[in-house]
C-alpha positions as a Markdown table, in Angstrom:
| # | Residue | x | y | z |
|---|---|---|---|---|
| 1 | Unk | 7.4 | 18.7 | -8.0 |
| 2 | Unk | 10.0 | 16.4 | -7.0 |
| 3 | Unk | 8.3 | 13.1 | -6.0 |
| 4 | Unk | 11.2 | 11.9 | -4.0 |
| 5 | Unk | 11.6 | 8.6 | -5.8 |
| 6 | Unk | 14.8 | 9.1 | -7.9 |
| 7 | Unk | 17.0 | 6.0 | -7.5 |
| 8 | Unk | 14.2 | 3.6 | -6.6 |
| 9 | Unk | 13.6 | 0.5 | -8.5 |
| 10 | Unk | 10.2 | -0.2 | -10.2 |
| 11 | Unk | 8.8 | -3.2 | -11.8 |
| 12 | Unk | 6.2 | -2.3 | -14.6 |
| 13 | Unk | 4.2 | -5.1 | -16.2 |
| 14 | Unk | 2.8 | -4.8 | -19.5 |
| 15 | Unk | 5.0 | -2.0 | -20.3 |
| 16 | Unk | 5.7 | -2.4 | -24.1 |
| 17 | Unk | 2.7 | -0.1 | -25.1 |
| 18 | Unk | -0.4 | 1.5 | -23.9 |
| 19 | Unk | -1.0 | 2.4 | -20.2 |
| 20 | Unk | 1.9 | 0.3 | -18.8 |
| 21 | Unk | 4.4 | 2.2 | -21.1 |
| 22 | Unk | 2.7 | 5.4 | -20.0 |
| 23 | Unk | 3.5 | 4.4 | -16.5 |
| 24 | Unk | 7.1 | 3.4 | -17.4 |
| 25 | Unk | 7.6 | 6.9 | -19.1 |
| 26 | Unk | 6.5 | 8.6 | -16.1 |
| 27 | Unk | 8.6 | 6.7 | -13.7 |
| 28 | Unk | 11.7 | 7.1 | -15.7 |
| 29 | Unk | 11.2 | 10.9 | -15.8 |
| 30 | Unk | 11.3 | 10.7 | -12.0 |
| 31 | Unk | 14.9 | 9.0 | -12.4 |
| 32 | Unk | 13.5 | 5.6 | -11.2 |
| 33 | Unk | 15.3 | 2.4 | -12.4 |
| 34 | Unk | 13.1 | 0.2 | -14.4 |
| 35 | Unk | 12.4 | -3.3 | -15.0 |
| 36 | Unk | 9.8 | -3.5 | -17.8 |
| 37 | Unk | 8.1 | -6.7 | -18.7 |
| 38 | Unk | 5.9 | -7.7 | -21.6 |
| 39 | Unk | 5.4 | -10.7 | -24.0 |
| 40 | Unk | 6.2 | -9.3 | -27.2 |
| 41 | Unk | 10.0 | -9.1 | -27.7 |
| 42 | Unk | 10.3 | -6.8 | -30.6 |
| 43 | Unk | 7.8 | -4.2 | -29.2 |
| 44 | Unk | 9.3 | -4.3 | -25.6 |
| 45 | Unk | 12.9 | -3.7 | -26.8 |
| 46 | Unk | 11.8 | -0.9 | -29.0 |
| 47 | Unk | 10.1 | 0.7 | -25.9 |
| 48 | Unk | 13.1 | 0.0 | -23.8 |
| 49 | Unk | 15.4 | 1.6 | -26.4 |
| 50 | Unk | 13.1 | 4.6 | -26.6 |
| 51 | Unk | 13.1 | 4.9 | -22.9 |
| 52 | Unk | 16.9 | 5.0 | -22.5 |
| 53 | Unk | 17.5 | 7.3 | -25.4 |
| 54 | Unk | 14.8 | 10.0 | -24.3 |
| 55 | Unk | 15.1 | 9.7 | -20.5 |
| 56 | Unk | 17.9 | 7.5 | -19.1 |
| 57 | Unk | 21.0 | 8.4 | -21.1 |
| 58 | Unk | 21.5 | 11.6 | -19.4 |
| 59 | Unk | 20.6 | 10.7 | -15.7 |
| 60 | Unk | 22.3 | 7.2 | -15.5 |
| 61 | Unk | 18.8 | 5.6 | -14.9 |
| 62 | Unk | 18.8 | 1.8 | -15.7 |
| 63 | Unk | 16.1 | 0.2 | -17.9 |
| 64 | Unk | 15.9 | -3.6 | -18.2 |
| 65 | Unk | 13.5 | -5.3 | -20.6 |
| 66 | Unk | 12.4 | -8.8 | -19.6 |
| 67 | Unk | 10.5 | -10.7 | -22.2 |
| 68 | Unk | 8.1 | -12.9 | -20.2 |
| 69 | Unk | 4.5 | -13.7 | -19.7 |
| 70 | Unk | 4.1 | -12.2 | -16.2 |
| 71 | Unk | 0.9 | -14.3 | -15.6 |
| 72 | Unk | 2.9 | -17.4 | -15.5 |
| 73 | Unk | 5.3 | -18.7 | -12.7 |
| 74 | Unk | 8.0 | -19.0 | -15.3 |
| 75 | Unk | 7.4 | -15.5 | -16.3 |
| 76 | Unk | 7.6 | -14.3 | -12.8 |
| 77 | Unk | 10.7 | -16.3 | -12.2 |
| 78 | Unk | 12.4 | -14.6 | -15.1 |
| 79 | Unk | 11.7 | -11.2 | -13.6 |
| 80 | Unk | 12.9 | -12.1 | -10.1 |
| 81 | Unk | 16.1 | -14.0 | -11.4 |
| 82 | Unk | 17.2 | -10.4 | -12.8 |
| 83 | Unk | 16.1 | -8.5 | -9.6 |
| 84 | Unk | 14.4 | -9.6 | -6.4 |
| 85 | Unk | 13.7 | -6.3 | -4.6 |
| 86 | Unk | 11.6 | -3.6 | -5.9 |
| 87 | Unk | 10.4 | -0.3 | -4.3 |
| 88 | Unk | 7.5 | 0.2 | -6.7 |
| 89 | Unk | 5.4 | -2.4 | -8.4 |
| 90 | Unk | 2.9 | -1.7 | -11.2 |
| 91 | Unk | 0.8 | -4.6 | -11.9 |
| 92 | Unk | -0.9 | -4.8 | -15.4 |
| 93 | Unk | -2.0 | -7.6 | -17.6 |
| 94 | Unk | -4.1 | -7.7 | -20.8 |
| 95 | Unk | -7.7 | -7.7 | -20.1 |
| 96 | Unk | -9.9 | -10.8 | -20.9 |
| 97 | Unk | -11.7 | -10.6 | -24.3 |
| 98 | Unk | -15.2 | -9.2 | -24.5 |
| 99 | Unk | -18.1 | -11.3 | -25.3 |
| 100 | Unk | -21.4 | -13.0 | -23.9 |
| 101 | Unk | -21.2 | -14.7 | -20.6 |
| 102 | Unk | -23.2 | -17.7 | -22.0 |
| 103 | Unk | -20.2 | -18.5 | -24.1 |
| 104 | Unk | -17.6 | -18.5 | -21.6 |
| 105 | Unk | -16.5 | -21.9 | -20.0 |
| 106 | Unk | -14.6 | -22.7 | -17.0 |
| 107 | Unk | -11.3 | -22.4 | -18.7 |
| 108 | Unk | -12.1 | -19.0 | -19.8 |
| 109 | Unk | -13.0 | -17.9 | -16.2 |
| 110 | Unk | -9.8 | -19.5 | -14.8 |
| 111 | Unk | -7.7 | -17.7 | -17.4 |
| 112 | Unk | -9.2 | -14.3 | -16.6 |
| 113 | Unk | -9.0 | -14.9 | -12.8 |
| 114 | Unk | -5.2 | -16.0 | -13.0 |
| 115 | Unk | -4.2 | -13.1 | -15.1 |
| 116 | Unk | -6.2 | -10.3 | -13.8 |
| 117 | Unk | -6.5 | -11.3 | -10.0 |
| 118 | Unk | -4.1 | -14.0 | -9.1 |
| 119 | Unk | -1.1 | -12.6 | -11.0 |
| 120 | Unk | -1.2 | -9.2 | -9.0 |
| 121 | Unk | -1.6 | -11.1 | -5.8 |
| 122 | Unk | 1.4 | -13.1 | -6.5 |
| 123 | Unk | 3.6 | -10.1 | -7.3 |
| 124 | Unk | 2.3 | -8.4 | -4.1 |
| 125 | Unk | 3.2 | -11.5 | -2.0 |
| 126 | Unk | 6.7 | -11.7 | -3.6 |
| 127 | Unk | 7.6 | -8.0 | -3.0 |
| 128 | Unk | 5.6 | -6.6 | -0.3 |
| 129 | Unk | 7.6 | -7.8 | 2.9 |
| 130 | Unk | 10.8 | -6.6 | 1.3 |
| 131 | Unk | 9.1 | -3.0 | 1.0 |
| 132 | Unk | 8.0 | -3.0 | 4.5 |
| 133 | Unk | 11.5 | -4.1 | 5.9 |
| 134 | Unk | 13.0 | -1.2 | 4.0 |
| 135 | Unk | 10.2 | 1.2 | 5.1 |
| 136 | Unk | 8.9 | 2.3 | 1.6 |
| 137 | Unk | 6.8 | 0.5 | -0.9 |
| 138 | Unk | 4.3 | 1.5 | -3.6 |
| 139 | Unk | 2.1 | -1.0 | -5.4 |
| 140 | Unk | -0.2 | 0.3 | -8.2 |
| 141 | Unk | -2.7 | -2.3 | -9.8 |
| 142 | Unk | -3.9 | -1.2 | -13.2 |
| 143 | Unk | -7.5 | -2.4 | -13.2 |
| 144 | Unk | -10.5 | -1.0 | -15.0 |
| 145 | Unk | -13.4 | 1.5 | -14.6 |
| 146 | Unk | -15.5 | -1.5 | -15.0 |
| 147 | Unk | -14.9 | -2.5 | -11.4 |
| 148 | Unk | -17.1 | 0.7 | -10.4 |
| 149 | Unk | -19.3 | 0.6 | -13.5 |
| 150 | Unk | -19.5 | -2.9 | -15.0 |
| 151 | Unk | -19.8 | -3.3 | -18.7 |
| 152 | Unk | -21.9 | -6.1 | -20.0 |
| 153 | Unk | -19.6 | -7.4 | -22.5 |
| 154 | Unk | -16.6 | -7.4 | -20.1 |
| 155 | Unk | -17.9 | -9.9 | -17.6 |
| 156 | Unk | -14.6 | -11.7 | -17.4 |
| 157 | Unk | -12.9 | -8.6 | -16.5 |
| 158 | Unk | -15.5 | -7.5 | -14.2 |
| 159 | Unk | -15.4 | -10.6 | -12.3 |
| 160 | Unk | -11.7 | -11.1 | -12.0 |
| 161 | Unk | -10.6 | -7.5 | -11.3 |
| 162 | Unk | -13.5 | -7.1 | -8.8 |
| 163 | Unk | -11.9 | -10.1 | -6.9 |
| 164 | Unk | -8.7 | -8.2 | -6.8 |
| 165 | Unk | -10.3 | -5.1 | -5.6 |
| 166 | Unk | -11.7 | -7.0 | -2.6 |
| 167 | Unk | -8.2 | -8.5 | -1.8 |
| 168 | Unk | -6.4 | -5.1 | -1.9 |
| 169 | Unk | -9.2 | -3.6 | 0.4 |
| 170 | Unk | -7.9 | -6.1 | 3.1 |
| 171 | Unk | -4.2 | -6.4 | 2.3 |
| 172 | Unk | -3.6 | -2.7 | 1.9 |
| 173 | Unk | -4.9 | -2.1 | 5.6 |
| 174 | Unk | -2.7 | -4.7 | 7.1 |
| 175 | Unk | 0.3 | -4.1 | 9.2 |
| 176 | Unk | 2.4 | -3.1 | 6.3 |
| 177 | Unk | 0.4 | 0.1 | 6.0 |
| 178 | Unk | 2.3 | 1.3 | 9.2 |
| 179 | Unk | 5.6 | 0.3 | 7.5 |
| 180 | Unk | 5.5 | 2.6 | 4.6 |
| 181 | Unk | 3.7 | 0.6 | 2.0 |
| 182 | Unk | 0.7 | 1.4 | 0.1 |
| 183 | Unk | -1.4 | -0.4 | -2.3 |
| 184 | Unk | -3.7 | 1.2 | -4.6 |
| 185 | Unk | -5.8 | 0.4 | -7.6 |
| 186 | Unk | -5.8 | 2.8 | -10.7 |
| 187 | Unk | -9.0 | 2.4 | -12.8 |
| 188 | Unk | -8.7 | 3.6 | -16.3 |
| 189 | Unk | -11.8 | 4.6 | -18.3 |
| 190 | Unk | -11.6 | 4.9 | -22.1 |
| 191 | Unk | -7.9 | 5.6 | -23.0 |
| 192 | Unk | -6.6 | 5.5 | -26.5 |
| 193 | Unk | -4.9 | 2.0 | -26.5 |
| 194 | Unk | -5.1 | -1.2 | -28.4 |
| 195 | Unk | -7.3 | -2.6 | -25.6 |
| 196 | Unk | -9.9 | 0.1 | -26.1 |
| 197 | Unk | -10.0 | -0.5 | -29.8 |
| 198 | Unk | -10.7 | -4.2 | -29.4 |
| 199 | Unk | -13.4 | -3.5 | -26.8 |
| 200 | Unk | -15.2 | -1.1 | -29.4 |
| 201 | Unk | -14.7 | -3.6 | -32.2 |
| 202 | Unk | -16.6 | -6.2 | -30.0 |
| 203 | Unk | -19.4 | -3.6 | -29.3 |
| 204 | Unk | -19.7 | -2.8 | -32.9 |
| 205 | Unk | -20.0 | -6.4 | -33.8 |
| 206 | Unk | -22.6 | -7.0 | -31.2 |
| 207 | Unk | -24.7 | -3.9 | -32.1 |
| 208 | Unk | -24.2 | -4.2 | -35.9 |
| 209 | Unk | -22.9 | -0.6 | -36.0 |
| 210 | Unk | -19.8 | 0.6 | -38.1 |
| 211 | Unk | -16.8 | 1.0 | -35.6 |
| 212 | Unk | -16.5 | 4.7 | -36.4 |
| 213 | Unk | -20.0 | 5.2 | -35.0 |
| 214 | Unk | -19.2 | 3.3 | -31.9 |
| 215 | Unk | -16.1 | 5.4 | -31.4 |
| 216 | Unk | -17.9 | 8.6 | -31.9 |
| 217 | Unk | -20.7 | 7.7 | -29.4 |
| 218 | Unk | -18.1 | 6.5 | -26.8 |
| 219 | Unk | -16.4 | 9.8 | -27.2 |
| 220 | Unk | -19.7 | 11.8 | -26.7 |
| 221 | Unk | -20.7 | 9.8 | -23.6 |
| 222 | Unk | -17.5 | 11.1 | -21.8 |
| 223 | Unk | -17.8 | 14.6 | -20.3 |
| 224 | Unk | -14.2 | 15.4 | -21.5 |
| 225 | Unk | -15.4 | 14.6 | -25.0 |
| 226 | Unk | -12.2 | 12.6 | -25.8 |
| 227 | Unk | -10.2 | 9.5 | -24.8 |
| 228 | Unk | -7.6 | 9.6 | -22.4 |
| 229 | Unk | -3.7 | 9.6 | -23.3 |
| 230 | Unk | -1.6 | 7.0 | -21.8 |
| 231 | Unk | 0.9 | 9.7 | -20.5 |
| 232 | Unk | -1.9 | 11.2 | -18.5 |
| 233 | Unk | -2.6 | 7.9 | -17.0 |
| 234 | Unk | 1.3 | 7.4 | -16.3 |
| 235 | Unk | 1.4 | 10.8 | -14.4 |
| 236 | Unk | -1.3 | 9.7 | -12.0 |
| 237 | Unk | 0.5 | 6.4 | -11.5 |
| 238 | Unk | 3.9 | 8.3 | -10.8 |
| 239 | Unk | 2.3 | 10.4 | -8.2 |
| 240 | Unk | 0.8 | 7.3 | -6.4 |
| 241 | Unk | 4.2 | 6.1 | -6.3 |
| 242 | Unk | 5.7 | 9.2 | -4.9 |
| 243 | Unk | 6.7 | 10.2 | -1.2 |
| 244 | Unk | 3.9 | 12.7 | -1.2 |
| 245 | Unk | 1.1 | 9.9 | -1.8 |
| 246 | Unk | 2.1 | 8.1 | 1.4 |
| 247 | Unk | -1.3 | 8.7 | 3.0 |
| 248 | Unk | -3.3 | 7.6 | 0.0 |
| 249 | Unk | -3.9 | 3.7 | 0.7 |
| 250 | Unk | -6.4 | 1.0 | -0.2 |
| 251 | Unk | -8.0 | 3.3 | -2.8 |
| 252 | Unk | -9.6 | 3.0 | -6.3 |
| 253 | Unk | -8.4 | 5.9 | -8.2 |
| 254 | Unk | -10.7 | 6.5 | -11.2 |
| 255 | Unk | -9.4 | 8.2 | -14.3 |
| 256 | Unk | -12.3 | 8.2 | -16.8 |
| 257 | Unk | -12.8 | 12.0 | -18.0 |
| 258 | Unk | -15.9 | 12.2 | -15.8 |
| 259 | Unk | -17.7 | 9.3 | -17.4 |
| 260 | Unk | -18.7 | 7.6 | -14.0 |
| 261 | Unk | -22.0 | 9.5 | -13.1 |
| 262 | Unk | -22.1 | 8.5 | -9.3 |
| 263 | Unk | -21.2 | 10.8 | -6.4 |
| 264 | Unk | -19.1 | 8.1 | -4.7 |
């Protein structure tokens, strides 16, 4: 299927590895030009080199890495100094650390909200009006399945990402919806990423179990009996960015192998 987005420009955050890189790979396969952002210079440049070698060289698609912390004003300024207008924005920032809510002070909460709620809002503010003026825009926020089924040790993430979910529910249904712009949240369950490994290590420490036992139990709790792959996640993201997905707006798309037990 031709997604109809060849030649568009996308900003993909947290794109050096994991789910962000999966989204970047899926978009560049659709011949979308990329600006990819992450904090780690070596890993980001390696990702950009791989994307160019595998997908961009034969199509002329552009891939520009920006080493920056997108959760800061300075980092966002570095991105927009390179390019101001984007047709697609994929927001993504590392989740807050797991732990016990009794141990989190105000600074920990502010940091979580700044990274996982306010940063996506700032990126939406900076790009959405340009999208509306051009008649096309796709914003996909990578959040978490914990928004639908909160996880006790991820309280910082539960709170900050739920705040973003509420914001998107309103903003996506404003006048921009009639100007070809959609805003959706993509909620990953257990995908094989460094983030998942960190969460399971925290669970193992809390329970006193071996990490291998925690991993096996988590897999067994998923109807699919496995963890997801970042490329699977990226494919969903690319579809949400497509011309065909123009009637999907303000939604929370859950990708968790069937783990969430609810009907709605």
